[in-house]
MARVO-125101 format. One record per atom (N, C-alpha, C): x, y, z; residue in three letters. Coordinates in pm, whole numbers, plus 32768, in hexadecimal, padded with zeros to 4 digits. Example, Ala and Ser with C-alpha at 12.3 -4.5 7.8 and 13.67 -1.06 7.14 Angstrom:
2
85277DC7830CALA;84CE7E3E830CALA;85287EB6830CALA;85057F1F82C4SER;85577F9682CASER;850A80038313SER;
This chain:
51
78F9876E7DA8UNK;78E186937E17UNK;794286387DBEUNK;78FB863B7D36UNK;792485DE7D01UNK;79D186217CFCUNK;7A3186907CE6UNK;7AC286757CDBUNK;7AE586577D64UNK;7AB386737DE2UNK;7AE8865A7E18UNK;7B0485D17E1FUNK;7A9685697E19UNK;7A9484EE7E12UNK;7ACA84797DAFUNK;7B2184FC7D55UNK;7B7584C57CEDUNK;7BD684E87D2BUNK;7C0585297D86UNK;7C86854A7DC2UNK;7CD584D27DF8UNK;7C2E84D37E86UNK;7C3F847C7EF2UNK;7C6583FB7ED4UNK;7C6383AE7E22UNK;7C5A83727E06UNK;7CE983527DC5UNK;7D3183C87D74UNK;7D9E83E67D49UNK;7DF383C97E13UNK;7E0684047E63UNK;7E2E84047E94UNK;7E4583587EDEUNK;7DEC830D7EE1UNK;7DBF82C77F16UNK;7E1A82517EC5UNK;7E3382547E5BUNK;7EA782097DC6UNK;7F28823D7DFAUNK;7F2382C27DECUNK;7F8582C97E40UNK;800882B47E9FUNK;7FDA827A7F24UNK;7FB582447FB6UNK;7FD981987F97UNK;7F7981797F07UNK;7F4D81127F09UNK;7FFF80AB7EAEUNK;8006812D7E7CUNK;80B281017E44UNK;811C812C7E54UNK;80FF81A97EB7UNK;8186817E7F07UNK;819581247F86UNK;812A81037F78UNK;816880967FF8UNK;8160800E7FE5UNK;812680087F47UNK;81897F5F7F0EUNK;82407F817EF1UNK;825580207EC8UNK;82AB803F7E7BUNK;8312800D7F3FUNK;82F380327F97UNK;833E80707FF9UNK;834B7FB68043UNK;82DC7F4C801AUNK;82C37EF38088UNK;83587E7A7FE3UNK;83207E707F8EUNK;83677E467F3FUNK;840C7E3C7F3AUNK;84477E927F3FUNK;84BA7EC67F7BUNK;85057E6F8014UNK;84917E1D8078UNK;84D67DF1809DUNK;85057D518084UNK;85487D2880DFUNK;85727C9C80ACUNK;84F47C1280EDUNK;84F77B9680C8UNK;84A07B5980CFUNK;84A27B528172UNK;852C7B3681E4UNK;853E7B1A827DUNK;85197BB78271UNK;85307C1F8274UNK;85037C9F8282UNK;84987CA982A6UNK;83F97C7E823CUNK;837A7C5D8241UNK;83587C1282B7UNK;83AE7BA282C9UNK;839F7B56832EUNK;83937B76839AUNK;84177BD18398UNK;84047C0E842BUNK;83A37C598459UNK;83647CB183EEUNK;82F37D058418UNK;82347C9183FEUNK;826E7C4E83D5UNK;82067BBE840FUNK;81907BF48364UNK;82137C1982F7UNK;81C57C06828AUNK;81DA7BB98219UNK;81B87B7281DEUNK;81FE7B38816EUNK;81907B6D80E3UNK;82097B3480F1UNK;82237B9D8032UNK;816B7BB47FB3UNK;81497B3B7FB6UNK;80977B017F8EUNK;80517B5C8011UNK;80867BDB8053UNK;80107BE88063UNK;80687CA78070UNK;80997CBE8024UNK;80A27D5D8028UNK;802D7DB47FFBUNK;7FF77D667F6DUNK;7F997DA67F00UNK;7F1B7DEB7F8EUNK;7F1B7D637FCDUNK;7E5B7D7B8059UNK;7EAA7DC580AEUNK;7F2C7DDA80E1UNK;7F6E7E5A8106UNK;7F2D7EBD8120UNK;7FB07EB98071UNK;7FC77F618069UNK;7F0F7F768032UNK;7EA87F207FEAUNK;7E337F4D8008UNK;7DD87FA78066UNK;7DE47F6780EBUNK;7DC17F978158UNK;7DFF80038172UNK;7E6F7FDF815EUNK;7EFE8097818FUNK;7E6380F38125UNK;7E6380D980DDUNK;7E2481328054UNK;7DA68185807FUNK;7D8B81498078UNK;7CB1814180F3UNK;7CCA81AF8190UNK;7D19817881A0UNK;7D1C81CD8265UNK;7D3C821D8258UNK;
């Protein structure tokens, strides 16, 4: 049970980092077209990691 919890946390962290990497590659204009500002990237990545 504990191992499953740790693995789930690791996977969530990987999803978080991947989302950060992908969104940081966009220009400010591209992010604006998506309705995202650069300071929101962390929040969006955290939400993605949890879901």
